PDB file of N, CA, C, O and CB in Angstrom:
ATOM      1  N   MET A   1      17.966  13.811   1.239  1.00  0.00           N
ATOM      2  CA  MET A   1      17.317  12.596   0.816  1.00  0.00           C
ATOM      3  C   MET A   1      15.816  12.813   0.819  1.00  0.00           C
ATOM      4  O   MET A   1      15.302  13.692   1.511  1.00  0.00           O
ATOM      5  CB  MET A   1      17.708  11.417   1.721  1.00  0.00           C
ATOM      6  N   GLY A   2      15.137  12.021   0.055  1.00  0.00           N
ATOM      7  CA  GLY A   2      13.698  12.096   0.017  1.00  0.00           C
ATOM      8  C   GLY A   2      13.142  10.992  -0.840  1.00  0.00           C
ATOM      9  O   GLY A   2      13.875  10.316  -1.561  1.00  0.00           O
ATOM     10  N   GLY A   3      11.852  10.815  -0.758  1.00  0.00           N
ATOM     11  CA  GLY A   3      11.189   9.804  -1.569  1.00  0.00           C
ATOM     12  C   GLY A   3      10.244   8.961  -0.744  1.00  0.00           C
ATOM     13  O   GLY A   3       9.913   9.294   0.394  1.00  0.00           O
ATOM     14  N   MET A   4       9.818   7.866  -1.341  1.00  0.00           N
ATOM     15  CA  MET A   4       8.882   6.944  -0.694  1.00  0.00           C
ATOM     16  C   MET A   4       9.653   5.972   0.184  1.00  0.00           C
ATOM     17  O   MET A   4      10.686   5.439  -0.222  1.00  0.00           O
ATOM     18  CB  MET A   4       8.038   6.177  -1.748  1.00  0.00           C
ATOM     19  N   VAL A   5       9.148   5.744   1.389  1.00  0.00           N
ATOM     20  CA  VAL A   5       9.755   4.805   2.320  1.00  0.00           C
ATOM     21  C   VAL A   5       8.707   3.761   2.675  1.00  0.00           C
ATOM     22  O   VAL A   5       7.578   4.095   3.033  1.00  0.00           O
ATOM     23  CB  VAL A   5      10.294   5.530   3.600  1.00  0.00           C
ATOM     24  N   ILE A   6       9.093   2.499   2.573  1.00  0.00           N
ATOM     25  CA  ILE A   6       8.189   1.404   2.928  1.00  0.00           C
ATOM     26  C   ILE A   6       8.907   0.527   3.937  1.00  0.00           C
ATOM     27  O   ILE A   6      10.038   0.096   3.708  1.00  0.00           O
ATOM     28  CB  ILE A   6       7.748   0.577   1.663  1.00  0.00           C
ATOM     29  N   ILE A   7       8.237   0.263   5.064  1.00  0.00           N
ATOM     30  CA  ILE A   7       8.821  -0.535   6.137  1.00  0.00           C
ATOM     31  C   ILE A   7       7.903  -1.713   6.420  1.00  0.00           C
ATOM     32  O   ILE A   7       6.686  -1.558   6.521  1.00  0.00           O
ATOM     33  CB  ILE A   7       9.045   0.319   7.421  1.00  0.00           C
ATOM     34  N   ASP A   8       8.495  -2.880   6.544  1.00  0.00           N
ATOM     35  CA  ASP A   8       7.737  -4.092   6.860  1.00  0.00           C
ATOM     36  C   ASP A   8       7.976  -4.427   8.335  1.00  0.00           C
ATOM     37  O   ASP A   8       8.958  -5.087   8.676  1.00  0.00           O
ATOM     38  CB  ASP A   8       8.157  -5.294   5.924  1.00  0.00           C
ATOM     39  N   PHE A   9       7.070  -3.965   9.207  1.00  0.00           N
ATOM     40  CA  PHE A   9       7.179  -4.240  10.638  1.00  0.00           C
ATOM     41  C   PHE A   9       6.602  -5.617  10.948  1.00  0.00           C
ATOM     42  O   PHE A   9       5.767  -6.135  10.207  1.00  0.00           O
ATOM     43  CB  PHE A   9       6.455  -3.150  11.463  1.00  0.00           C
ATOM     44  N   LEU A  10       7.053  -6.192  12.042  1.00  0.00           N
ATOM     45  CA  LEU A  10       6.423  -7.417  12.517  1.00  0.00           C
ATOM     46  C   LEU A  10       4.994  -7.087  12.936  1.00  0.00           C
ATOM     47  O   LEU A  10       4.716  -5.979  13.394  1.00  0.00           O
ATOM     48  CB  LEU A  10       7.228  -8.049  13.700  1.00  0.00           C
ATOM     49  N   LYS A  11       4.111  -8.029  12.781  1.00  0.00           N
ATOM     50  CA  LYS A  11       2.705  -7.809  13.129  1.00  0.00           C
ATOM     51  C   LYS A  11       2.585  -7.425  14.606  1.00  0.00           C
ATOM     52  O   LYS A  11       3.200  -8.041  15.476  1.00  0.00           O
ATOM     53  CB  LYS A  11       1.859  -9.077  12.828  1.00  0.00           C
ATOM     54  N   SER A  12       1.785  -6.399  14.862  1.00  0.00           N
ATOM     55  CA  SER A  12       1.673  -5.889  16.222  1.00  0.00           C
ATOM     56  C   SER A  12       0.259  -5.366  16.470  1.00  0.00           C
ATOM     57  O   SER A  12      -0.447  -4.965  15.544  1.00  0.00           O
ATOM     58  CB  SER A  12       2.716  -4.779  16.474  1.00  0.00           C
ATOM     59  N   THR A  13      -0.126  -5.381  17.720  1.00  0.00           N
ATOM     60  CA  THR A  13      -1.406  -4.800  18.102  1.00  0.00           C
ATOM     61  C   THR A  13      -1.236  -3.345  18.534  1.00  0.00           C
ATOM     62  O   THR A  13      -2.213  -2.674  18.867  1.00  0.00           O
ATOM     63  CB  THR A  13      -2.048  -5.616  19.229  1.00  0.00           C
ATOM     64  N   LYS A  14       0.011  -2.857  18.528  1.00  0.00           N
ATOM     65  CA  LYS A  14       0.303  -1.498  18.988  1.00  0.00           C
ATOM     66  C   LYS A  14       0.670  -0.573  17.828  1.00  0.00           C
ATOM     67  O   LYS A  14       1.543   0.282  17.976  1.00  0.00           O
ATOM     68  CB  LYS A  14       1.437  -1.522  20.011  1.00  0.00           C
ATOM     69  N   ASN A  15       0.021  -0.731  16.687  1.00  0.00           N
ATOM     70  CA  ASN A  15       0.345   0.076  15.514  1.00  0.00           C
ATOM     71  C   ASN A  15       0.084   1.558  15.741  1.00  0.00           C
ATOM     72  O   ASN A  15       0.832   2.387  15.222  1.00  0.00           O
ATOM     73  CB  ASN A  15      -0.450  -0.402  14.323  1.00  0.00           C
ATOM     74  N   GLU A  16      -0.935   1.919  16.488  1.00  0.00           N
ATOM     75  CA  GLU A  16      -1.235   3.327  16.740  1.00  0.00           C
ATOM     76  C   GLU A  16      -0.099   3.994  17.522  1.00  0.00           C
ATOM     77  O   GLU A  16       0.297   5.116  17.207  1.00  0.00           O
ATOM     78  CB  GLU A  16      -2.563   3.463  17.509  1.00  0.00           C
ATOM     79  N   LYS A  17       0.414   3.316  18.521  1.00  0.00           N
ATOM     80  CA  LYS A  17       1.524   3.841  19.315  1.00  0.00           C
ATOM     81  C   LYS A  17       2.767   3.967  18.439  1.00  0.00           C
ATOM     82  O   LYS A  17       3.501   4.951  18.531  1.00  0.00           O
ATOM     83  CB  LYS A  17       1.808   2.930  20.540  1.00  0.00           C
ATOM     84  N   LEU A  18       3.000   2.972  17.593  1.00  0.00           N
ATOM     85  CA  LEU A  18       4.126   3.001  16.670  1.00  0.00           C
ATOM     86  C   LEU A  18       4.010   4.200  15.727  1.00  0.00           C
ATOM     87  O   LEU A  18       4.999   4.886  15.468  1.00  0.00           O
ATOM     88  CB  LEU A  18       4.200   1.689  15.867  1.00  0.00           C
ATOM     89  N   LEU A  19       2.825   4.445  15.222  1.00  0.00           N
ATOM     90  CA  LEU A  19       2.568   5.582  14.334  1.00  0.00           C
ATOM     91  C   LEU A  19       2.913   6.906  15.031  1.00  0.00           C
ATOM     92  O   LEU A  19       3.541   7.779  14.433  1.00  0.00           O
ATOM     93  CB  LEU A  19       1.089   5.586  13.878  1.00  0.00           C
ATOM     94  N   GLU A  20       2.508   7.047  16.274  1.00  0.00           N
ATOM     95  CA  GLU A  20       2.792   8.265  17.047  1.00  0.00           C
ATOM     96  C   GLU A  20       4.290   8.464  17.233  1.00  0.00           C
ATOM     97  O   GLU A  20       4.793   9.578  17.087  1.00  0.00           O
ATOM     98  CB  GLU A  20       2.102   8.204  18.417  1.00  0.00           C
ATOM     99  N   GLU A  21       4.998   7.399  17.550  1.00  0.00           N
ATOM    100  CA  GLU A  21       6.450   7.480  17.774  1.00  0.00           C
ATOM    101  C   GLU A  21       7.189   7.836  16.489  1.00  0.00           C
ATOM    102  O   GLU A  21       8.124   8.636  16.512  1.00  0.00           O
ATOM    103  CB  GLU A  21       6.982   6.149  18.329  1.00  0.00           C
ATOM    104  N   ILE A  22       6.778   7.253  15.380  1.00  0.00           N
ATOM    105  CA  ILE A  22       7.403   7.569  14.095  1.00  0.00           C
ATOM    106  C   ILE A  22       7.164   9.031  13.756  1.00  0.00           C
ATOM    107  O   ILE A  22       8.084   9.717  13.311  1.00  0.00           O
ATOM    108  CB  ILE A  22       6.854   6.655  12.972  1.00  0.00           C
ATOM    109  N   ASP A  23       5.955   9.515  13.956  1.00  0.00           N
ATOM    110  CA  ASP A  23       5.627  10.908  13.679  1.00  0.00           C
ATOM    111  C   ASP A  23       6.493  11.844  14.517  1.00  0.00           C
ATOM    112  O   ASP A  23       7.022  12.824  13.994  1.00  0.00           O
ATOM    113  CB  ASP A  23       4.141  11.174  13.951  1.00  0.00           C
ATOM    114  N   LEU A  24       6.643  11.561  15.792  1.00  0.00           N
ATOM    115  CA  LEU A  24       7.491  12.399  16.657  1.00  0.00           C
ATOM    116  C   LEU A  24       8.936  12.399  16.178  1.00  0.00           C
ATOM    117  O   LEU A  24       9.587  13.444  16.179  1.00  0.00           O
ATOM    118  CB  LEU A  24       7.425  11.909  18.112  1.00  0.00           C
ATOM    119  N   SER A  25       9.440  11.251  15.771  1.00  0.00           N
ATOM    120  CA  SER A  25      10.826  11.158  15.295  1.00  0.00           C
ATOM    121  C   SER A  25      11.025  11.907  13.988  1.00  0.00           C
ATOM    122  O   SER A  25      12.028  12.599  13.817  1.00  0.00           O
ATOM    123  CB  SER A  25      11.229   9.700  15.116  1.00  0.00           C
ATOM    124  N   LEU A  26      10.079  11.774  13.064  1.00  0.00           N
ATOM    125  CA  LEU A  26      10.207  12.448  11.773  1.00  0.00           C
ATOM    126  C   LEU A  26      10.212  13.960  11.936  1.00  0.00           C
ATOM    127  O   LEU A  26      10.919  14.659  11.210  1.00  0.00           O
ATOM    128  CB  LEU A  26       9.076  12.029  10.840  1.00  0.00           C
ATOM    129  N   LYS A  27       9.434  14.471  12.878  1.00  0.00           N
ATOM    130  CA  LYS A  27       9.366  15.918  13.104  1.00  0.00           C
ATOM    131  C   LYS A  27      10.727  16.502  13.459  1.00  0.00           C
ATOM    132  O   LYS A  27      10.995  17.667  13.167  1.00  0.00           O
ATOM    133  CB  LYS A  27       8.370  16.230  14.211  1.00  0.00           C
ATOM    134  N   LYS A  28      11.587  15.704  14.087  1.00  0.00           N
ATOM    135  CA  LYS A  28      12.918  16.167  14.489  1.00  0.00           C
ATOM    136  C   LYS A  28      13.825  16.417  13.289  1.00  0.00           C
ATOM    137  O   LYS A  28      14.678  17.304  13.328  1.00  0.00           O
ATOM    138  CB  LYS A  28      13.566  15.151  15.417  1.00  0.00           C
ATOM    139  N   TYR A  29      13.642  15.632  12.215  1.00  0.00           N
ATOM    140  CA  TYR A  29      14.601  15.650  11.118  1.00  0.00           C
ATOM    141  C   TYR A  29      14.074  16.195   9.789  1.00  0.00           C
ATOM    142  O   TYR A  29      14.861  16.617   8.943  1.00  0.00           O
ATOM    143  CB  TYR A  29      15.096  14.287  10.903  1.00  0.00           C
ATOM    144  N   PHE A  30      12.768  16.190   9.597  1.00  0.00           N
ATOM    145  CA  PHE A  30      12.210  16.586   8.307  1.00  0.00           C
ATOM    146  C   PHE A  30      11.096  17.610   8.488  1.00  0.00           C
ATOM    147  O   PHE A  30      10.294  17.513   9.417  1.00  0.00           O
ATOM    148  CB  PHE A  30      11.682  15.360   7.552  1.00  0.00           C
ATOM    149  N   LYS A  31      11.057  18.592   7.589  1.00  0.00           N
ATOM    150  CA  LYS A  31       9.992  19.592   7.632  1.00  0.00           C
ATOM    151  C   LYS A  31       8.742  19.106   6.915  1.00  0.00           C
ATOM    152  O   LYS A  31       7.625  19.339   7.377  1.00  0.00           O
ATOM    153  CB  LYS A  31      10.469  20.898   7.015  1.00  0.00           C
ATOM    154  N   THR A  32       8.931  18.430   5.782  1.00  0.00           N
ATOM    155  CA  THR A  32       7.795  18.023   4.969  1.00  0.00           C
ATOM    156  C   THR A  32       7.805  16.522   4.755  1.00  0.00           C
ATOM    157  O   THR A  32       8.708  15.977   4.120  1.00  0.00           O
ATOM    158  CB  THR A  32       7.805  18.749   3.627  1.00  0.00           C
ATOM    159  N   TYR A  33       6.800  15.868   5.286  1.00  0.00           N
ATOM    160  CA  TYR A  33       6.641  14.430   5.104  1.00  0.00           C
ATOM    161  C   TYR A  33       5.160  14.088   5.202  1.00  0.00           C
ATOM    162  O   TYR A  33       4.366  14.848   5.756  1.00  0.00           O
ATOM    163  CB  TYR A  33       7.468  13.631   6.158  1.00  0.00           C
ATOM    164  N   THR A  34       4.808  12.941   4.658  1.00  0.00           N
ATOM    165  CA  THR A  34       3.433  12.472   4.717  1.00  0.00           C
ATOM    166  C   THR A  34       3.441  11.023   5.163  1.00  0.00           C
ATOM    167  O   THR A  34       4.132  10.190   4.577  1.00  0.00           O
ATOM    168  CB  THR A  34       2.719  12.631   3.347  1.00  0.00           C
ATOM    169  N   ILE A  35       2.678  10.724   6.196  1.00  0.00           N
ATOM    170  CA  ILE A  35       2.540   9.345   6.661  1.00  0.00           C
ATOM    171  C   ILE A  35       1.248   8.792   6.078  1.00  0.00           C
ATOM    172  O   ILE A  35       0.167   9.328   6.318  1.00  0.00           O
ATOM    173  CB  ILE A  35       2.540   9.259   8.234  1.00  0.00           C
ATOM    174  N   TYR A  36       1.371   7.714   5.309  1.00  0.00           N
ATOM    175  CA  TYR A  36       0.204   7.080   4.713  1.00  0.00           C
ATOM    176  C   TYR A  36      -0.348   5.965   5.599  1.00  0.00           C
ATOM    177  O   TYR A  36      -1.504   5.568   5.459  1.00  0.00           O
ATOM    178  CB  TYR A  36       0.553   6.529   3.341  1.00  0.00           C
ATOM    179  N   GLY A  37       0.482   5.466   6.506  1.00  0.00           N
ATOM    180  CA  GLY A  37       0.036   4.432   7.430  1.00  0.00           C
ATOM    181  C   GLY A  37       0.268   3.028   6.906  1.00  0.00           C
ATOM    182  O   GLY A  37       1.131   2.795   6.060  1.00  0.00           O
ATOM    183  N   PHE A  38      -0.514   2.104   7.422  1.00  0.00           N
ATOM    184  CA  PHE A  38      -0.333   0.698   7.083  1.00  0.00           C
ATOM    185  C   PHE A  38      -1.231   0.296   5.920  1.00  0.00           C
ATOM    186  O   PHE A  38      -2.406   0.660   5.872  1.00  0.00           O
ATOM    187  CB  PHE A  38      -0.620  -0.184   8.298  1.00  0.00           C
ATOM    188  N   THR A  39      -0.666  -0.455   4.989  1.00  0.00           N
ATOM    189  CA  THR A  39      -1.431  -0.974   3.862  1.00  0.00           C
ATOM    190  C   THR A  39      -2.189  -2.218   4.309  1.00  0.00           C
ATOM    191  O   THR A  39      -2.019  -2.682   5.437  1.00  0.00           O
ATOM    192  CB  THR A  39      -0.503  -1.293   2.655  1.00  0.00           C
ATOM    193  N   LYS A  40      -3.023  -2.756   3.427  1.00  0.00           N
ATOM    194  CA  LYS A  40      -3.747  -3.987   3.732  1.00  0.00           C
ATOM    195  C   LYS A  40      -2.798  -5.155   3.957  1.00  0.00           C
ATOM    196  O   LYS A  40      -3.131  -6.107   4.662  1.00  0.00           O
ATOM    197  CB  LYS A  40      -4.719  -4.318   2.610  1.00  0.00           C
ATOM    198  N   MET A  41      -1.607  -5.078   3.350  1.00  0.00           N
ATOM    199  CA  MET A  41      -0.615  -6.142   3.514  1.00  0.00           C
ATOM    200  C   MET A  41       0.253  -5.936   4.751  1.00  0.00           C
ATOM    201  O   MET A  41       1.134  -6.750   5.028  1.00  0.00           O
ATOM    202  CB  MET A  41       0.267  -6.225   2.281  1.00  0.00           C
ATOM    203  N   GLY A  42       0.016  -4.865   5.495  1.00  0.00           N
ATOM    204  CA  GLY A  42       0.756  -4.615   6.726  1.00  0.00           C
ATOM    205  C   GLY A  42       2.041  -3.833   6.553  1.00  0.00           C
ATOM    206  O   GLY A  42       2.820  -3.714   7.498  1.00  0.00           O
ATOM    207  N   LEU A  43       2.279  -3.295   5.362  1.00  0.00           N
ATOM    208  CA  LEU A  43       3.466  -2.477   5.134  1.00  0.00           C
ATOM    209  C   LEU A  43       3.183  -1.041   5.564  1.00  0.00           C
ATOM    210  O   LEU A  43       2.077  -0.536   5.371  1.00  0.00           O
ATOM    211  CB  LEU A  43       3.899  -2.528   3.644  1.00  0.00           C
ATOM    212  N   PHE A  44       4.171  -0.399   6.137  1.00  0.00           N
ATOM    213  CA  PHE A  44       4.037   0.986   6.589  1.00  0.00           C
ATOM    214  C   PHE A  44       4.612   1.895   5.512  1.00  0.00           C
ATOM    215  O   PHE A  44       5.747   1.701   5.077  1.00  0.00           O
ATOM    216  CB  PHE A  44       4.759   1.213   7.963  1.00  0.00           C
ATOM    217  N   GLU A  45       3.837   2.883   5.077  1.00  0.00           N
ATOM    218  CA  GLU A  45       4.274   3.768   4.002  1.00  0.00           C
ATOM    219  C   GLU A  45       4.332   5.225   4.451  1.00  0.00           C
ATOM    220  O   GLU A  45       3.471   5.704   5.189  1.00  0.00           O
ATOM    221  CB  GLU A  45       3.347   3.633   2.808  1.00  0.00           C
ATOM    222  N   LEU A  46       5.371   5.914   3.983  1.00  0.00           N
ATOM    223  CA  LEU A  46       5.477   7.347   4.193  1.00  0.00           C
ATOM    224  C   LEU A  46       6.316   7.931   3.069  1.00  0.00           C
ATOM    225  O   LEU A  46       7.055   7.209   2.400  1.00  0.00           O
ATOM    226  CB  LEU A  46       6.094   7.672   5.583  1.00  0.00           C
ATOM    227  N   SER A  47       6.205   9.220   2.863  1.00  0.00           N
ATOM    228  CA  SER A  47       7.050   9.896   1.876  1.00  0.00           C
ATOM    229  C   SER A  47       7.676  11.110   2.539  1.00  0.00           C
ATOM    230  O   SER A  47       7.086  11.752   3.407  1.00  0.00           O
ATOM    231  CB  SER A  47       6.233  10.310   0.605  1.00  0.00           C
ATOM    232  N   ILE A  48       8.892  11.401   2.098  1.00  0.00           N
ATOM    233  CA  ILE A  48       9.646  12.533   2.623  1.00  0.00           C
ATOM    234  C   ILE A  48      10.006  13.424   1.448  1.00  0.00           C
ATOM    235  O   ILE A  48      10.570  12.959   0.458  1.00  0.00           O
ATOM    236  CB  ILE A  48      10.926  12.068   3.401  1.00  0.00           C
ATOM    237  N   LYS A  49       9.680  14.700   1.558  1.00  0.00           N
ATOM    238  CA  LYS A  49       9.977  15.638   0.469  1.00  0.00           C
ATOM    239  C   LYS A  49      11.459  15.980   0.483  1.00  0.00           C
ATOM    240  O   LYS A  49      12.027  16.342   1.513  1.00  0.00           O
ATOM    241  CB  LYS A  49       9.120  16.929   0.594  1.00  0.00           C
ATOM    242  N   ARG A  50      12.062  15.854  -0.684  1.00  0.00           N
ATOM    243  CA  ARG A  50      13.481  16.178  -0.823  1.00  0.00           C
ATOM    244  C   ARG A  50      13.656  17.685  -0.753  1.00  0.00           C
ATOM    245  O   ARG A  50      12.830  18.438  -1.270  1.00  0.00           O
ATOM    246  CB  ARG A  50      14.057  15.618  -2.153  1.00  0.00           C
ATOM    247  N   ARG A  51      14.709  18.114  -0.127  1.00  0.00           N
ATOM    248  CA  ARG A  51      15.045  19.536  -0.094  1.00  0.00           C
ATOM    249  C   ARG A  51      16.555  19.665  -0.199  1.00  0.00           C
ATOM    250  O   ARG A  51      17.292  18.768   0.211  1.00  0.00           O
ATOM    251  CB  ARG A  51      14.510  20.223   1.206  1.00  0.00           C
ATOM    252  N   GLY A  52      17.000  20.747  -0.731  1.00  0.00           N
ATOM    253  CA  GLY A  52      18.428  20.954  -0.911  1.00  0.00           C
ATOM    254  C   GLY A  52      18.959  20.218  -2.127  1.00  0.00           C
ATOM    255  O   GLY A  52      18.194  19.753  -2.972  1.00  0.00           O
ATOM    256  N   GLU A  53      20.265  20.121  -2.202  1.00  0.00           N
ATOM    257  CA  GLU A  53      20.921  19.477  -3.329  1.00  0.00           C
ATOM    258  C   GLU A  53      20.794  17.965  -3.243  1.00  0.00           C
ATOM    259  O   GLU A  53      20.582  17.404  -2.168  1.00  0.00           O
ATOM    260  CB  GLU A  53      22.387  19.879  -3.389  1.00  0.00           C
ATOM    261  N   SER A  54      20.928  17.315  -4.392  1.00  0.00           N
ATOM    262  CA  SER A  54      20.811  15.864  -4.415  1.00  0.00           C
ATOM    263  C   SER A  54      22.060  15.214  -3.830  1.00  0.00           C
ATOM    264  O   SER A  54      23.149  15.788  -3.863  1.00  0.00           O
ATOM    265  CB  SER A  54      20.573  15.368  -5.846  1.00  0.00           C
ATOM    266  N   LEU A  55      21.888  14.031  -3.303  1.00  0.00           N
ATOM    267  CA  LEU A  55      22.998  13.270  -2.746  1.00  0.00           C
ATOM    268  C   LEU A  55      24.010  12.968  -3.843  1.00  0.00           C
ATOM    269  O   LEU A  55      25.217  13.032  -3.611  1.00  0.00           O
ATOM    270  CB  LEU A  55      22.497  11.961  -2.088  1.00  0.00           C
ATOM    271  N   ARG A  56      23.520  12.635  -5.047  1.00  0.00           N
ATOM    272  CA  ARG A  56      24.415  12.334  -6.165  1.00  0.00           C
ATOM    273  C   ARG A  56      25.344  13.521  -6.458  1.00  0.00           C
ATOM    274  O   ARG A  56      26.542  13.334  -6.672  1.00  0.00           O
ATOM    275  CB  ARG A  56      23.596  11.973  -7.424  1.00  0.00           C
ATOM    276  N   LYS A  57      24.791  14.736  -6.468  1.00  0.00           N
ATOM    277  CA  LYS A  57      25.596  15.924  -6.749  1.00  0.00           C
ATOM    278  C   LYS A  57      26.669  16.125  -5.686  1.00  0.00           C
ATOM    279  O   LYS A  57      27.817  16.434  -6.007  1.00  0.00           O
ATOM    280  CB  LYS A  57      24.705  17.164  -6.834  1.00  0.00           C
ATOM    281  N   LYS A  58      26.301  15.952  -4.440  1.00  0.00           N
ATOM    282  CA  LYS A  58      27.264  16.130  -3.354  1.00  0.00           C
ATOM    283  C   LYS A  58      28.384  15.091  -3.409  1.00  0.00           C
ATOM    284  O   LYS A  58      29.546  15.409  -3.157  1.00  0.00           O
ATOM    285  CB  LYS A  58      26.554  16.055  -2.008  1.00  0.00           C
ATOM    286  N   LEU A  59      28.024  13.831  -3.744  1.00  0.00           N
ATOM    287  CA  LEU A  59      29.036  12.781  -3.858  1.00  0.00           C
ATOM    288  C   LEU A  59      29.989  13.057  -5.027  1.00  0.00           C
ATOM    289  O   LEU A  59      31.188  12.795  -4.926  1.00  0.00           O
ATOM    290  CB  LEU A  59      28.362  11.410  -4.036  1.00  0.00           C
ATOM    291  N   LYS A  60      29.454  13.587  -6.142  1.00  0.00           N
ATOM    292  CA  LYS A  60      30.297  13.938  -7.289  1.00  0.00           C
ATOM    293  C   LYS A  60      31.258  15.064  -6.924  1.00  0.00           C
ATOM    294  O   LYS A  60      32.428  15.029  -7.305  1.00  0.00           O
ATOM    295  CB  LYS A  60      29.429  14.351  -8.495  1.00  0.00           C
ATOM    296  N   GLU A  61      30.776  16.054  -6.192  1.00  0.00           N
ATOM    297  CA  GLU A  61      31.627  17.170  -5.775  1.00  0.00           C
ATOM    298  C   GLU A  61      32.807  16.682  -4.940  1.00  0.00           C
ATOM    299  O   GLU A  61      33.909  17.221  -5.042  1.00  0.00           O
ATOM    300  CB  GLU A  61      30.811  18.197  -4.980  1.00  0.00           C
ATOM    301  N   LYS A  62      32.579  15.666  -4.120  1.00  0.00           N
ATOM    302  CA  LYS A  62      33.622  15.120  -3.271  1.00  0.00           C
ATOM    303  C   LYS A  62      34.418  14.018  -3.978  1.00  0.00           C
ATOM    304  O   LYS A  62      35.269  13.359  -3.382  1.00  0.00           O
ATOM    305  CB  LYS A  62      33.014  14.582  -1.991  1.00  0.00           C
ATOM    306  N   GLU A  63      34.113  13.841  -5.272  1.00  0.00           N
ATOM    307  CA  GLU A  63      34.765  12.855  -6.117  1.00  0.00           C
ATOM    308  C   GLU A  63      34.675  11.440  -5.562  1.00  0.00           C
ATOM    309  O   GLU A  63      35.610  10.647  -5.680  1.00  0.00           O
ATOM    310  CB  GLU A  63      36.200  13.227  -6.308  1.00  0.00           C
ATOM    311  N   LEU A  64      33.521  11.139  -4.948  1.00  0.00           N
ATOM    312  CA  LEU A  64      33.297   9.792  -4.433  1.00  0.00           C
ATOM    313  C   LEU A  64      32.607   8.918  -5.468  1.00  0.00           C
ATOM    314  O   LEU A  64      32.633   7.692  -5.367  1.00  0.00           O
ATOM    315  CB  LEU A  64      32.469   9.842  -3.152  1.00  0.00           C
ATOM    316  N   ILE A  65      31.980   9.554  -6.477  1.00  0.00           N
ATOM    317  CA  ILE A  65      31.397   8.836  -7.617  1.00  0.00           C
ATOM    318  C   ILE A  65      31.692   9.637  -8.874  1.00  0.00           C
ATOM    319  O   ILE A  65      32.067  10.808  -8.805  1.00  0.00           O
ATOM    320  CB  ILE A  65      29.847   8.618  -7.436  1.00  0.00           C
ATOM    321  N   ASN A  66      31.516   8.985 -10.038  1.00  0.00           N
ATOM    322  CA  ASN A  66      31.745   9.672 -11.326  1.00  0.00           C
ATOM    323  C   ASN A  66      30.506  10.370 -11.770  1.00  0.00           C
ATOM    324  O   ASN A  66      30.498  11.002 -12.826  1.00  0.00           O
ATOM    325  CB  ASN A  66      32.199   8.696 -12.406  1.00  0.00           C
TER     326      ASN A  66
END
């Protein structure tokens, strides 16, 4: 999987701590990602680089989709 991820967190004064925790978690599962941080509207943005075969291809191989 990969692509742009946008999360709408509840307003918080601990955004820096949240950013650190997200970064630590992403490091466990993804090699290439970019954290853009919080937008002016308070949305959290990041992108994850896709690697390997697409999910659609794998689902077709298992005949779960056409």
